N, C-alpha and C positions, 0 to 999 in steps of 0.2 A: 392714116392711122389716127384715130381720134386721140385726143389728148387725155392722158391718164392722170389721175390724182395720185398723190403720194401714198394715200391709204391703199389704193388699188395696187400700186407697185409693191407695197409692203406685204400685202396678202399673198402675192405671187412668190415673195422671197421666203415666207414662212413654210417650213417643212412640217406638215402635220401627219406624216406617215406613222402608223402604229409602232414600227421599230424605233423610229427616232423618239417618239413620245415615251416609250418604255425605257429607252436609254437615258432620257432626261430625268424620268422618275427615279431610276436607280441611282443616278448621280446625285439627285437631290436627297434621297434617303441616306446615302453614304455621308453627304455633307451634314445632314441633320444628326446622324449618329455621332459623327466626329464632334460636332458642336455640343451635343448633349453630354458626351463624355467629358469634354473640356469644362462645361458648366458644372458637372458633378465634381470634377477634380477641384475646381475653384471653390465650390461650396464646402467640400471636405476640408480644404486648406483653411478657409475662413472659420469653420467650426473649430478646428484644432487651434488656430490662433486665439479665438475667443476663449476657449477652455484654458489655454496657457496663460492668457492675460488674467482671467478670473483667478487662477491658482496663484499667479504672481501677486495680484492685489491682496488675496487672502493671506499669503505668506508674509508680505511686507506689513500688513496690518497686525498679524500675530507677533512679528518681530518687534514692531513699534510698541505694542502693548507690553511685550516681555521686557523691553528696555525701560519703559516707563515704570513697570513693576519693580525691576531691579533698582532703579533710581529711588523709587518710593520706599522699597525695603531698606536700602542703605540709609536713607534719611530716618526711617522709623527706628532702625537699630541705634542710631545716634541719639534719638529722642529717648529711647529706652534707657540709655546710660544716664540721662538726666533724671528720668523717673526713678532709677535706682538711688541716685543721690538724694532725691526728695524722700524716698523711703527711709534712708539712713538718717536724714536730718529729723524727720518726724519721730522715728523710733527712738532716737537718742537725745531728744530735747530735754533740757534740764527741768526737773519737777517744779522749780520755782517760777518757770516761765509758762506753765501750763495754760493760764488764762489770759496771757498777754495778747494784745492786738497784733503784735509782730508775728507770733506763732499762728494766729488765726489767718493772717495774710499769706504766710507760707503754705498753710493748709488749703487755702482757697486757690492758690496757684497750682498746687498739686491736683486739686479737683478739676481745674480747667484743663490741665495736661492730660489727665485720665479721660476726660470727655472728648478731647481732640483725638486721642488714640482710639477711643471707642467709635468715633465717627468715621475713622479710616478702616474699621473692621478688625482692630487689634483688641484681643481679649486675653485676660490672664489665664494661664494654664491652671487647672484645678490641682492644687497640691496643698493639702492641709494635713497636719498630724493625724494619724489614724487611717488615712486613705492608703490603699495598696499602691506600691511602686509600679509605675508603668514606664518601661524603657523608651517608649515612643514619645512621651511627654516630659519625662523626668530624667535628670542625670544625677546618679548617686555619687557623691564625692566622699562619703564616709559611712562606714558600717558601725553602728553603736551597739555594743553588747550590753546585756543586763538592763534593758529598758522595761521589761515586763510586757512588751508588745510582741505580736506575732512576727516571725521573720518576714522581711520584705515590706513591712508597713513603714510609712513615712513617720519619722520622729520629729524632724524640724525642717523648715524651709529656710535655706540659706539665702537664696536669691529667687525672686519671682521669675516664672517663665511666661512666654507670651505666644499666642497664636495669631496669625494673620488670616482671617476668615477661617478655613478649616485646616490650615497647614501650620505646623509648629515653626515659629520664627526663631524662638530661643527656648530651649528646655529649662525647666525649673531646676535649680541646684538644690538637692535635698540630702538630708541625713536619713539613713535607713536602718531599721532595727536589724541587728545580726541575730543569727540562730542562737538560742540559749546554749550555754556551755554544758555539755552532758555531765561533766564531773567538776563542779566548781571548786572543790577542796582537794588539791593534790595530796595533802597529808593524810587524808582519809583512805587513800588507796593502799591496798595490801602490797607488801614487797615480795 
């Protein structure tokens, strides 16, 4: 018997019958389907994880901004108390100090404080005598009868209100005109 090579021996070992090949193809198709299903499962899991992580990042970013906003609002509220003190000091300065450099210095500090608030998006709420009362921006603390103004008009501003961007940070405290008394002289009424 002539000496056979390993390749020749291997050829004899390989079963190339159509039934064997079809069985091998079916087995490979089954393995491919299982592997494809597993890959799809992993892909879906990865996509879910990415979406959850993206939502987590967005949520934490929003929470961080909200916390910074709250801290900023708290600081702004404290600064507004100082701005109120400047308003009182300037409104109640003695007439004999009107031209003094000290008063000018206080006024300059007040302007810088207003510019700082403005740079942070803080604006005064519009509340002047004669404007209509708006409960979203004003807080009426007194009704004043006999002003000659229409009911609900602002008569006086007690304390300025402020908005932070488009949201009311602190409403303006105002005095509002009351409805005129329909019968101002009770003695003129018949008994």
